N, C-alpha and C positions, 0 to 999 in steps of 0.2 A: 648886623656883624657881631654884636655883643651875644645876641640869641644863639648865633652859632656857635659861638666861644662856648655859651652856657650849656649848650646841648652837649658838645664835645667832653666838656669836664663831668657833666653829669653822667654820659655814656662811661666814660673811663672809671670813674668813682664807682658805679654799679659792676661793670666787668670784675674790677678788682676784689669788691665785695661778694660777688658770687663764686669767684676763684678761691677765696680764703675758706668760705664756708661750704665749698664742695671737698675740700680736703677731707679725707678720711684717715681715721688713725686717732692715735691719744691725742686728747686737747691738750695735754702738757706737753709734747714735742712740737704742736701746732703754734701755741703760744710761745714757746721758747724760740722758734724759728723764726716766727714774725717779729718777736721784740729785739732778737739780736740782728734781723736784717733792716730794722728801722733804724738802730742807732747807730749803724755803720755810716749813717747820714751826717752824722755830728764831726766827724772826722774829715780833713781832704783827703779825697780820693781821687781827684782830678777826672772824673766821669765814669769812673770803674767801680764805684759804689755798688750798681745793682748786681753786677756780676760777683763782686767781693761778698756781697751780704749773702747769697746761697752758700758759698763756702764755707763762711763764717759760721753760718745756721748748722750747717752739717756738720762743721769741727767739733762745735759744742753739743752735738746731741740732738739737735733741733730738725725739724723738717725743712728740708731746702727749698721746695716749692713756697712754703710760707715765708722763709727767710727772702726769697726773690719778691715776694709780693711786698712783704714789709720794706725792702730796700726800695722798692720804686713808689713806694708811699710818698716819701718826703724828698725825693730828687730833686724837684723843681723849687723846693724852699731852702736850698742850701746857702744863700747869702744870709736870709733870716737865721738859720740854725746856726751860723758862724757868730753874727752878731749875738744871740742870745748866749752863745759860749763864753763870748767876751764878757759881757753884763754877768752874767752866773759868777765868772772868775772874778770878778773885780768887788762883786758883792762878799764873797767868801775870803779872796787875798787882795786888799786894798794896795794900790800902788805904794812902794817904799820911796822913801826919801830920796831926791835925786844926788847923785855921786859927783863929787867935786875933782878938781885935779886930775882929769884924765886928758890923754891927746887928744887932738882935733877931731880924729876919726872914731873914736872909739863911743862918743854919744849915739852915733846912727848905729852901732853894731849892737851897743847894749840896748837899745829900743826895739831893735828887731829881735833881737833874743829874747827880751822881756815880753814882748808881744806874741811870739809864738810859744812860749812857757803859759802866758796867760790863756791862749786858745786852747792849748792841749789840757791845761786843769780845768778848764771851762767843759771841754768836752767830755774829760772822766766824769766830772760831776752830773752832767745832763744825761750822761749814758747809765750811770747806777739810778738815779732820781726817775728819768722818763722812761728807761728801759724797764725798771723794774716795776715802774706803775702799768704800763702797757701790757706788761708779762702777766701780773696780778689779774687785770680786767679782763684780759683776753681768757687767761685759764679761767676765770669763774664763770665766765656767759659763753663760752664757746659749745660745751657741749650741753647746755640748757637751752638756748636757742638756736642752735642748729639747724633743725627741721622746721621751725616756724619761720626762720630768717631766710631759708632756701625757697620756702613757698612764696613769700613776700617779694625777694628779690625776683622770682621769676615772673610773679604776675606784673610787677613794677616795671620789669625790662620788656613785657608785651606790650604794656600800654605805652612805655616811652618810643618803641618801635613804631606804633600806630602813629603817635604824635610827630616822631620824627619823619615818617613818610608822608604826613598830611602837610607838613609844614615845607618840606622840600621838595614836593613833587607838585607840578603846576596843574597836571591834569586831576590831581585828586582834590585840587582847591576848587575846579571847576564843578566836581561832582559831588561835593560836601554840601548836606541839604542846609 
């Protein structure tokens, strides 16, 4: 069970990497699109993050396909990203002193508003820090490593396909020397 899950994750990651490095065009637009698509996941998009990421990337002059790839990269990690937003915001903006003399239902409303503000502040900080870092890294390495990366990913995909077919096909296991 775990080996099947691992193969699926490896396949998905390899597929996304091949898609990203196959994009032709200016490496700056690819990097901008990927970074903008990636940072959409820091905000609550209610399952529409992948679709929104392509539009956001295109609206800000990035490559829309790279934005879709960036948006799909962290989709499954949104609980961890929301937790990271809260932790980062608490580091920059420590909680204020509790208020007194409020009506009985006011603390719940106040806590909900404070939590939402904290989440938004953390998302903005993470967008700037992580988005900027991803943009700079991808901008720096995309055009330099693109040909070598495509050769590596293609050979790795072929080897992965052979491993996958041997692993999941009982006839191939019997013929295996």
